[in-house]
C-alpha positions as CSV (number, residue, x, y, z in Angstrom):
1,M,51.5,-14.7,-2.8
2,F,47.9,-14.3,-1.4
3,D,46.4,-10.4,-1.3
4,K,45.1,-10.7,2.6
5,T,43.4,-7.1,2.0
6,L,41.2,-8.7,-0.7
7,L,40.6,-11.2,1.5
8,S,39.6,-9.0,4.3
9,L,37.0,-7.2,1.4
10,F,36.1,-10.3,0.0
11,V,34.6,-11.2,4.2
12,I,33.3,-8.1,4.8
13,T,31.3,-8.3,1.5
14,L,29.8,-11.7,2.9
15,L,28.7,-10.6,6.0
16,I,27.2,-7.2,5.2
17,P,23.6,-8.1,5.3
18,L,21.0,-7.8,2.2
19,Q,20.0,-4.0,1.5
20,A,16.8,-2.8,-0.2
21,H,18.2,-1.2,-3.4
22,A,16.0,1.8,-5.8
23,E,14.8,-1.0,-7.9
24,D,13.1,-3.4,-5.2
25,F,9.5,-2.9,-4.5
26,A,9.5,-2.7,-1.1
27,Q,6.6,-1.0,0.2
28,F,2.8,0.1,-1.1
29,R,3.1,1.2,-4.6
30,G,6.7,1.1,-4.7
31,E,9.1,3.7,-3.7
32,N,7.6,6.6,-1.2
33,G,4.2,5.0,-2.5
34,R,4.5,7.2,-5.9
35,G,3.2,4.1,-7.8
36,H,5.8,4.5,-10.4
37,A,7.6,1.8,-12.0
38,S,9.7,3.2,-15.4
39,H,10.9,-0.5,-16.6
40,S,10.2,-0.6,-19.9
41,G,9.1,-3.2,-22.4
42,L,6.7,-5.3,-20.1
43,P,3.7,-6.9,-21.1
44,T,0.5,-4.8,-21.7
45,T,-1.2,-8.0,-22.5
46,W,-1.5,-10.9,-20.5
47,S,-3.7,-14.5,-20.0
48,D,-3.4,-18.0,-18.3
49,D,-1.8,-18.7,-21.8
50,S,0.0,-15.9,-22.4
51,N,3.2,-13.5,-20.6
52,L,1.9,-15.7,-17.6
53,V,6.0,-16.9,-16.1
54,W,4.5,-18.8,-12.8
55,K,1.3,-18.5,-10.3
56,V,1.3,-19.7,-7.2
57,A,-1.7,-21.0,-5.0
58,L,-1.7,-18.9,-1.6
59,P,-2.9,-20.7,1.7
60,G,-5.3,-17.9,2.7
61,R,-7.0,-14.3,1.3
62,G,-5.9,-11.1,2.0
63,S,-5.9,-7.5,-0.1
64,S,-2.3,-6.6,0.9
65,S,0.0,-6.2,-2.2
66,P,3.0,-8.3,-3.0
67,I,6.2,-6.7,-2.5
68,V,9.7,-7.7,-3.8
69,V,13.3,-7.8,-2.1
70,G,16.3,-9.0,-4.3
71,N,15.5,-12.7,-5.6
72,K,12.3,-12.3,-2.7
73,V,8.7,-12.0,-3.0
74,F,6.5,-11.2,0.6
75,V,2.8,-11.5,1.0
76,T,0.6,-12.3,3.8
77,T,-2.9,-14.2,4.3
78,Y,-5.0,-15.1,6.6
79,A,-7.2,-17.7,7.0
80,G,-8.9,-20.0,9.9
81,Y,-11.8,-17.4,9.8
82,G,-13.4,-14.3,8.0
83,E,-14.1,-16.9,4.8
84,E,-17.6,-16.5,3.3
85,A,-19.1,-19.5,4.5
86,Q,-18.6,-17.9,8.0
87,V,-16.8,-20.9,9.0
88,G,-14.4,-21.0,12.3
89,T,-14.2,-18.7,15.4
90,R,-12.2,-15.2,15.4
91,E,-10.2,-17.5,18.3
92,M,-8.8,-19.8,14.8
93,L,-7.8,-16.6,12.8
94,V,-4.0,-16.9,11.8
95,R,-2.0,-14.6,9.7
96,E,0.7,-15.7,7.5
97,L,4.1,-14.0,6.2
98,L,4.9,-16.0,2.7
99,C,8.4,-15.8,0.7
100,Y,8.5,-16.9,-2.7
101,R,11.2,-17.4,-5.2
102,L,10.9,-14.3,-8.0
103,N,12.7,-16.4,-10.6
104,D,10.4,-19.5,-10.5
105,G,7.6,-19.1,-7.8
106,K,9.3,-21.9,-5.1
107,Q,7.9,-21.2,-1.6
108,L,10.8,-20.8,0.1
109,W,9.3,-20.2,3.8
110,K,6.2,-19.2,5.8
111,A,5.9,-17.6,9.4
112,A,2.8,-17.9,10.9
113,V,1.0,-15.5,13.7
114,G,-1.9,-16.8,16.1
115,N,-4.5,-14.4,17.0
116,Q,-3.2,-12.2,19.8
117,Q,-6.5,-10.3,20.3
118,Q,-9.8,-10.8,19.1
119,E,-10.2,-8.9,15.9
120,D,-13.6,-7.3,15.0
121,L,-16.3,-9.6,13.7
122,Y,-16.6,-10.8,10.3
123,Q,-19.3,-8.3,9.1
124,G,-20.1,-4.9,7.6
125,F,-17.0,-3.7,5.4
126,I,-14.2,-6.0,6.9
127,T,-16.0,-9.0,4.1
128,E,-14.4,-6.0,1.6
129,H,-11.2,-6.3,2.4
130,G,-10.3,-9.0,5.6
131,Y,-7.7,-9.1,7.9
132,A,-4.3,-9.0,5.9
133,T,-5.0,-5.4,4.5
134,S,-1.5,-4.0,5.4
135,T,1.2,-4.5,2.8
136,P,4.6,-5.2,4.5
137,V,7.5,-3.5,4.2
138,S,11.8,-3.8,3.9
139,D,14.9,-2.6,4.6
140,G,16.3,-5.5,2.8
141,E,17.7,-7.1,7.0
142,S,14.3,-7.2,7.8
143,V,10.4,-8.0,6.8
144,F,7.6,-6.0,8.6
145,V,4.2,-6.3,8.9
146,F,1.1,-5.1,10.8
147,F,-1.2,-7.1,11.9
148,G,-4.2,-5.2,13.8
149,K,-3.8,-5.9,16.9
150,S,-1.9,-8.6,17.0
151,G,0.0,-5.7,16.7
152,V,3.6,-5.0,14.2
153,L,6.1,-7.2,14.0
154,A,9.7,-8.1,12.7
155,F,11.1,-10.9,10.4
156,D,14.4,-11.6,9.5
157,M,15.1,-12.6,6.0
158,E,14.9,-15.9,6.5
159,G,11.5,-16.0,8.2
160,K,12.6,-15.8,11.8
161,R,10.7,-13.8,14.2
162,R,12.7,-10.8,15.4
163,W,10.1,-9.2,17.6
164,Q,6.1,-8.1,18.1
165,V,5.1,-5.1,19.6
166,S,1.1,-4.0,20.0
167,V,0.0,-0.8,18.8
168,G,-3.2,-1.2,20.4
169,T,-6.3,-3.6,20.8
170,E,-9.4,-1.1,20.7
171,S,-11.7,-0.7,18.0
172,A,-13.4,2.0,16.1
173,Q,-16.6,3.3,16.3
174,R,-17.4,1.4,12.7
175,R,-15.7,-1.7,13.6
176,W,-14.1,-1.6,9.6
177,G,-10.5,-3.0,10.9
178,S,-7.4,-2.1,10.3
179,A,-6.1,-1.2,6.9
180,P,-3.0,1.7,6.6
181,S,0.5,-0.3,5.3
182,L,3.6,0.4,7.1
183,V,6.9,3.0,5.8
184,L,10.2,3.2,7.1
185,H,11.8,6.6,8.1
186,K,15.5,6.7,9.4
187,E,15.7,3.6,12.1
188,T,12.2,3.3,12.5
189,V,9.1,1.9,11.2
190,I,5.8,3.8,11.4
191,V,2.1,2.7,11.4
192,N,-0.8,4.8,11.5
193,A,-2.7,2.7,14.1
194,S,-6.1,4.4,13.4
195,D,-8.2,1.8,14.3
196,E,-6.0,0.1,17.3
197,S,-5.4,3.2,19.3
198,K,-5.7,6.7,17.5
199,T,-2.0,6.4,17.1
200,I,0.9,6.6,14.7
201,F,4.1,5.3,16.2
202,A,7.4,5.5,15.4
203,L,8.9,1.7,16.1
204,N,12.7,1.2,16.2
205,K,13.6,-1.5,13.6
206,S,16.1,-3.1,15.7
207,D,13.8,-4.2,18.4
208,G,10.3,-2.7,18.1
209,G,10.7,0.0,20.7
210,V,8.7,3.0,20.8
211,V,10.4,6.1,20.0
212,W,7.3,8.4,19.6
213,K,4.2,8.2,19.2
214,A,1.2,10.9,18.6
215,E,-2.0,10.1,19.6
216,A,-5.4,12.4,18.6
217,G,-8.9,11.6,18.4
218,G,-8.8,12.9,15.1
219,L,-7.2,10.2,13.9
220,E,-10.3,7.2,13.9
221,N,-11.4,6.7,10.2
222,S,-7.9,7.5,8.7
223,F,-7.4,4.5,7.0
224,N,-4.8,5.8,4.5
225,T,-0.7,5.0,4.6
226,P,1.3,8.3,5.8
227,L,3.4,9.8,3.2
228,L,7.3,11.1,3.6
229,V,8.0,14.6,2.2
230,S,11.2,16.0,2.1
231,T,11.5,19.4,2.7
232,K,14.1,22.1,3.2
233,D,13.9,21.7,7.3
234,R,12.8,18.2,8.1
235,T,11.4,15.0,6.2
236,E,7.5,15.3,7.0
237,L,5.1,12.4,7.6
238,V,1.9,13.6,6.4
239,V,-1.8,11.8,6.6
240,A,-4.8,12.6,5.8
241,V,-7.9,12.5,8.5
242,P,-11.2,13.4,8.1
243,W,-11.4,17.1,7.2
244,E,-8.1,17.6,7.3
245,I,-4.4,16.7,6.7
246,W,-1.6,16.9,8.9
247,S,2.0,16.6,9.0
248,L,4.5,15.9,11.6
249,D,8.0,16.0,12.1
250,A,9.0,12.3,10.9
251,D,11.8,12.5,13.8
252,T,9.8,13.4,16.3
253,G,5.9,13.0,15.9
254,K,5.3,16.8,16.5
255,L,2.8,18.6,14.7
256,V,4.2,20.4,11.8
257,W,1.2,22.1,10.0
258,Y,-2.7,21.1,9.1
259,A,-5.1,22.5,6.0
260,E,-8.7,21.9,6.0
261,T,-9.7,20.0,3.6
262,D,-13.4,18.2,2.5
263,L,-12.4,14.8,2.8
264,D,-15.2,14.0,5.0
265,N,-16.2,11.2,7.5
266,N,-13.7,8.6,6.9
267,V,-10.5,9.2,4.2
268,S,-9.0,5.9,2.7
269,P,-7.0,7.1,-0.2
270,S,-3.1,7.2,0.1
271,M,-2.0,10.1,-0.9
272,V,1.2,11.4,-3.5
273,E,3.6,13.8,-3.8
274,K,5.8,15.7,-6.7
275,D,7.9,19.0,-6.1
276,G,6.5,20.0,-2.3
277,I,3.1,19.4,-3.8
278,I,0.4,17.1,-1.9
279,Y,-2.4,15.0,-3.7
280,A,-5.1,14.0,-1.8
281,V,-8.3,12.4,-2.6
282,G,-11.4,10.5,-0.7
283,G,-14.0,11.0,1.7
284,R,-17.6,9.7,2.3
285,S,-18.9,12.5,-0.1
286,G,-15.9,12.8,-1.8
287,A,-13.2,16.0,-2.6
288,S,-9.8,16.1,-3.8
289,I,-6.9,19.0,-2.8
290,A,-3.5,20.2,-3.4
291,V,-0.9,21.2,-0.4
292,R,2.1,22.9,-0.9
293,A,4.2,21.1,2.1
294,G,6.7,23.6,4.5
295,G,4.1,25.2,6.3
296,E,4.2,25.8,9.8
297,G,0.7,26.2,12.0
298,D,-2.8,26.0,10.1
299,V,-1.9,26.5,6.5
300,T,-5.5,26.1,5.2
301,S,-5.7,29.9,3.6
302,T,-1.8,30.0,2.7
303,H,-0.8,26.9,1.2
304,V,-3.7,25.0,-0.5
305,V,-2.8,25.1,-4.4
306,W,-6.8,24.3,-5.2
307,R,-9.7,22.3,-4.3
308,G,-11.6,20.2,-6.4
309,E,-14.7,17.4,-6.4
310,A,-13.4,14.5,-8.1
311,S,-12.5,11.8,-5.7
312,S,-12.4,8.4,-5.1
313,Y,-13.7,6.4,-2.1
314,V,-10.8,3.5,-1.5
315,P,-8.3,3.6,-4.5
316,S,-5.9,6.0,-4.3
317,P,-4.4,8.5,-7.3
318,V,-1.2,8.2,-9.6
319,L,0.4,11.2,-10.7
320,Y,2.1,11.2,-14.6
321,K,3.0,14.5,-16.5
322,D,1.0,16.6,-14.5
323,R,-2.4,14.3,-14.5
324,L,-3.6,12.7,-11.7
325,Y,-5.5,9.7,-12.2
326,W,-7.3,6.9,-10.0
327,V,-10.3,4.4,-10.9
328,N,-13.0,5.2,-8.7
329,D,-14.3,2.0,-6.3
330,R,-17.4,2.6,-8.9
331,G,-15.3,1.8,-12.0
332,I,-15.0,5.5,-13.1
333,V,-11.6,6.3,-14.6
334,H,-10.6,10.2,-13.8
335,C,-8.1,12.2,-15.3
336,V,-7.1,15.8,-13.6
337,N,-4.9,18.4,-14.4
338,A,-2.8,18.7,-11.4
339,K,-2.0,22.2,-11.5
340,T,-5.2,23.2,-11.4
341,G,-7.3,20.8,-10.0
342,D,-9.3,21.1,-13.2
343,L,-11.2,17.6,-14.3
344,V,-10.0,16.7,-17.6
345,Y,-12.3,13.5,-18.1
346,Q,-14.3,11.1,-16.6
347,H,-14.8,7.7,-18.2
348,R,-16.9,4.9,-17.3
349,L,-15.4,1.1,-17.7
350,N,-18.2,-1.7,-18.6
351,I,-17.1,-4.2,-16.2
352,N,-18.6,-6.4,-13.2
353,S,-18.6,-4.9,-10.1
354,G,-19.5,-8.5,-8.2
355,G,-23.0,-6.9,-6.7
356,G,-20.2,-4.1,-5.1
357,R,-17.5,-1.8,-5.2
358,A,-15.3,-2.7,-8.7
359,F,-12.1,-1.5,-7.6
360,Y,-10.0,-1.6,-4.1
361,A,-6.3,-1.5,-5.9
362,S,-4.8,1.7,-6.6
363,A,-3.9,2.7,-10.4
364,T,0.1,2.0,-11.1
365,V,2.1,3.7,-14.3
366,I,4.3,0.9,-15.6
367,G,6.9,2.1,-18.2
368,G,4.3,4.9,-19.2
369,K,1.1,3.4,-19.3
370,I,-1.7,3.1,-16.5
371,Y,-2.1,-0.3,-15.2
372,A,-5.8,-1.2,-12.8
373,V,-6.7,-3.2,-11.6
374,S,-10.5,-4.2,-10.7
375,R,-11.8,-6.8,-8.4
376,F,-13.6,-9.0,-10.7
377,S,-12.6,-8.1,-14.5
378,G,-9.0,-8.2,-14.5
379,T,-7.0,-5.2,-14.9
380,I,-7.4,-2.6,-17.1
381,V,-4.4,-1.0,-18.7
382,F,-5.2,2.3,-20.7
383,E,-2.4,5.5,-21.9
384,P,-2.2,8.4,-20.7
385,G,-3.3,11.6,-21.8
386,D,-6.4,14.4,-21.8
387,S,-8.8,11.5,-23.4
388,Y,-9.5,7.9,-22.6
389,K,-7.9,5.2,-24.8
390,Q,-7.8,1.6,-23.2
391,I,-4.8,-1.0,-24.5
392,A,-6.2,-4.0,-23.0
393,Q,-8.4,-5.8,-20.3
394,N,-6.6,-9.1,-19.2
395,R,-8.1,-11.6,-16.9
396,F,-6.8,-14.6,-15.4
397,N,-9.1,-18.0,-14.8
398,D,-9.6,-16.5,-11.1
399,E,-13.1,-15.8,-10.2
400,S,-11.8,-14.7,-6.2
401,M,-11.1,-11.4,-5.4
402,F,-8.2,-8.8,-6.0
403,N,-7.9,-5.9,-4.1
404,A,-4.1,-5.8,-3.6
405,S,-2.0,-3.2,-6.1
406,P,0.3,-4.4,-8.4
407,A,4.7,-4.4,-7.4
408,V,7.2,-4.3,-10.4
409,V,10.9,-5.0,-10.6
410,E,12.9,-5.7,-13.4
411,N,10.7,-7.4,-16.0
412,R,8.2,-9.1,-13.7
413,I,4.1,-7.5,-12.7
414,L,3.3,-9.4,-9.6
415,I,-0.7,-9.4,-8.8
416,R,-2.4,-11.2,-6.3
417,S,-5.8,-12.2,-5.6
418,D,-7.8,-14.3,-2.6
419,S,-6.4,-17.6,-4.1
420,H,-3.1,-16.2,-6.2
421,L,0.1,-14.9,-6.5
422,F,0.6,-14.2,-10.4
423,C,4.1,-13.3,-11.8
424,I,3.4,-11.2,-15.3
425,G,6.2,-11.3,-17.7
426,K,7.4,-11.5,-21.4
427,E,7.5,-15.1,-22.6
């Protein structure tokens, strides 16, 4: 006789929605923004003729990174305005969330979002990154995107729009556009809407309702993605702003502590954390700092572990075996002792800068090697250690700009440019 209990379990299993798992790469720089992938056996070399599993042409440009949930790859693009030829008008700007199958690159669906508000003009620093800069985030049930003055949107895994919420339509004084990516905390999606309203929002994942918001003028020119840090008392939401680092209670948005820094004028790189120590670099003149989480109030004199001068304007650092690594926008590799802040080495790469900044993407540790995607000269792969040792420099036949950081799952590396999405793996 057929077991009704087994039948019930089978039906329940079918009804359970897809959940994001640890092996997914479901947010900017992967789990908690660390930029780490432990998968072994992935290629260190590739080209159009070697270790390229598939590539697809994208319908628009973008600096956002791809994410992967299960067998689905998500990436955002923009078109209609903001092209180098300066065709179109701001009213014609359209963003798209695209879904591709990881196995073979087949497009499964796309969701278009028309321009809800006038974005800043395509001039100045906006030409460096465009209008699809924020990386999506997913919990396995929904995909959340941040499209600047058009707001935050939620889509189900088949591309149906669930909700859309404005997080402000203002412009910061410099009119550099939106940059921070989304993060998830419990039942909320958190956005640093620094350019749109100088406000951090925690939105309910199910309907977009505002759970809490923290508004402060000091958020202006904070272009980094917030970092979640677990302490014994709470989960802290840490964000770097010009001249300070702030920690908010991730459940309430209330300020917990702050530390004064030398990260001046504007702060783009996102932070990393290990064992309760938060590492930050950035600023126009540039600086670096390590701060211990878990404090109260002004912790400048009590929780700052070290201060340093090495810095990065856009790319974020990665932490590996007590060393911080990054390649700054000028193409200089940095290695810093994470315990002391001392500079271990600097190495200038001989690459094409395209007449501007050589790097926007952030370094990623993949299988114990460090991968850094340059804008015009391919991906540099080098060994971690106290001296620079390059393994490879991998190029595709693609002359468009590469601004996005890689996504890594199982036996695949995903890299996007302004024109294509590439899937790299062992042949």
